[in-house]
N, C-alpha and C positions, 0 to 999 in steps of 0.2 A: 266250687268249679259240680262237686257232686251235685248238690242242691237247685242248682241251673241248668242242670242236663234232665234232670230228675221235673225241673218244669216244664223244660221245653217237652218234655218225652211226655207229658199228660198232657200237656198244649195239643201235642198234636192228636193226642187220639181222641181227645175231644173233637179237632176239628174234621176229621173225615167223619166217625159219628153224624155231627150236623148237617155234613155234604151229603153220604147216606140217604136221611131223613129226606132232605130238599130233595134229592132227586131219586125216591121215592112218592113222589106225590105229583103226579099230573102238572094241576093248576099251579105249586109253586115251583115246578119247572121252569113253564113258559112266561110265571115272571121273572125269573132272574137271568131268562134267556135271550127273551125276545127283546128289552127293549135294552139291552147289549149289542146284538146286530143290527137295532133298527139303528139306536144311536152309531155305531159304530159305523154305517150307510150317511150316515148323513155328516157327520165329521169327517168324513173321510173326503165323497162325492159332492152333497148337496149344497154344507154351509161352506159360504165361500169367502172370510176376508179379506180379498187381497182388488186391487183397487186396480178394476180394470174398465174402461168404455165412459170414466164418467162425463158426465153433460155439461159445456160450460158454453155460455156468452162472451164476449168481447167487443170493448169497444175502443176502436183502433185510431187516437186523436193525431197520431203521427204521422198515420202511411208513409211512411218512408223504410226502407229498404228493411233496416235493424228492424223494425217494428213486424214486418213482414217474416224476417225470418226465424223470429223466438213463436210466435202463432204457427210458421210449424214444422216448430220442434216439438210443440203440444201436439201437433194433428200430425205427428208422424208416429208419435209411440198410440199402443194398444190400448193405455191409459186415459186417456181423454179421448176425446169426440165436438168437433162445435156443432151447437144446435142452432145460435144466429150470429153476422153480427150486428150490432148494434152501431148507431148513431150520432148515439148520445146515453152519460149516465141512466136519467133520466127516464129509462128503459129498464134500466138490471133488473127492479124489484120487482116488476108484473110476471118475470121467466122464473125467479126464486122463491115466491110465492104459487104459483102453480104448479111447483113441481118439475118445470122444462131440463129446471137447469142448479145444479149447484153451486156454481162457483162460476164467478165472472171475472174476464181478467176484462183493466183499465190502464188504457196506454199514453202517456203525456201528450200533448204535441211536443216540448221539445224535447224527446224521447232520443231520436238520435242527433241533434245538435249536441245535448250530454255527453255523450258515448266518442262523439268525433271527436270533444273538448278534453276525455281521459273522467272525465266525474263520472259519481256513481249518476245511478240512471235509475229510477226505484218504476214500477208499476203497480197500484193497486187489485188487492187481490178478495174480492167478498166472497165470504162461501157461508152458505145457510144454514146458519147456526141455532134456529128457530129460538133464540135470547140474544141475550147482553151478558157481560160479564158480571157485570158491578149489578145487574136487580137478578141473577139467579146467584151472585155473592147471597143479599140479602134474603135473599128466598121470597122472593116479593112477588102478591100475589094482586096482576095489571090486568084482569080482567072488568077489574071500573073502569077503566083507561084507554078506552074504543079514540078519542076524541080527546083533544089536546090545543094550546095555546096557537100550534105551529099551521100554517097556509100548507108548507112545504113538506108534510110529513102526511104521506096520503091518510084519509080512513080507510081499513081494511086492508092495509100495507103486514106484511111480517115485522118490523118494525117500531109499528107504529105503538103501541101501546106500552113498549121498554121504555120510547121515550117521553111519552107522554109520560109517564110513571117515575124519569126519570127529573122532569119539570116541576114536575106537581110536590115531587119531593126538597126541590131546592139542589138539585146533585149537579146539573148541569143547563146552560143558560141560552139560549137563541141565538142570533147572531144579528137578530132585532126584534122585537114584540112579540113577530112575526110568523118570522123564518128562522129554521133553523139549520140548512143547507146538511141533509144527509147525507148526501156522498163527496163532503168534503173531507180528506183527513184532519189524520186530530196532530197535534202538538205534541211535544214533551211536557211545558208546561201545563198548553189546559188537560191533559191526562190528569197530570197532578194535582191541577184545581178538583174536577168531578172525585180521585181517588182523596183528599182531602174534603171536601164536600160531606163524601160517605160515610166519614170516618166519624165523622161531625156530630150528623143524623141519625148516624145506630151507633153511637158513646164508645166507638171501638178509641183504645186508649193508646197512646202514640207514646214510645220512649224518648227520655231527652237524654242527647248523648253528646259530648261535647266533637264538632266537624270541622273540619277546615274549608270556609268557604271558598263556592267556585269559582272560578277564577273570571269567570261569564257572569258573576250576578248580576252584575250592571246592563247584563242586555235581559233580560227577567222581566217581563212585563209588569207594570204593579199592580195588578190584580190578581197578578199566579204568585207572587215574590216571595207573599204567606204562608201561602200553600206549597213551595215548593222545602221551603225554611225546613218549615215544622219536617215533613216524610225524611227528610235531609237529616234532621237532629234523632228520625224513628229509624235510623235504619232502611226506610222504604224502596227509599232512589240514592244509588249510589255516584251517578253522573258521570263520562268520561272517564277512560283510561289514564288524558290530559290533565286529568280535575278538569274537563268545561264541564256543562249543563248540557248545552247546545240546549236554547227554550225555545228556539223554534224548529229543530230538526223536525221527523215525521215520527210516532211511534210507532216501531217495529211489535208485533203480533207476539214473538218471546219478550222483550221489553218490558210490552207489558203482563204477559204470565209471568216475570218472576216480578213485578212489583205486586198483582194481586197476590201469588203465596207469601210476601213478605206479609203483606198486609194484615 
């Protein structure tokens, strides 16, 4: 204990000496004091990371009481404000590309009917990511992919280089030779195919472990079955709590994040 007490006493003497030396020099004093004051002001008052007044656009294809109430909840807070109500999802890209909106909400036509039946009524939310998960995961250079084979992927749109890169590398395929349907949702089995194609393209090693087949494996499309089975054996996807996979269900954002981390 006496050794530690002596050490701390010597350290205190050294610190006091250095502080006095710094404080005696005007230039050094400014270097120490001024940045602390500036940073205190910036982080205390100027820098604000709270979500506030985020601009968004909405596509209400339901035009129902339920959809109106949902949008009014967004507008009724200080977190969001609507900049436009669009008639078609095709108009979303223009607003996000120009920076007029950071988010788009699409309410499907059967939104009210689903709620009336007591079913889940999903809505589509698109945010301005300026990247795609898989292209970002691969560290892809998409500068040479301004154009591609799909007529409905508008050149100059924020997502075009990433779609064209993924198609050129056989990670995604279109709904036909010339269409991609960029505003469509992604099913769970399609997400599995994209991840499996990425793993094959970039030599990602997939583990092999014994698993119990999904209870609805027969409902998985032929083109997706091998991908789903491989990712299931690798532990990348685990299915639903009831043992099913639900291949036609829409992939949610949290599910996409989980499988990407597992990969």
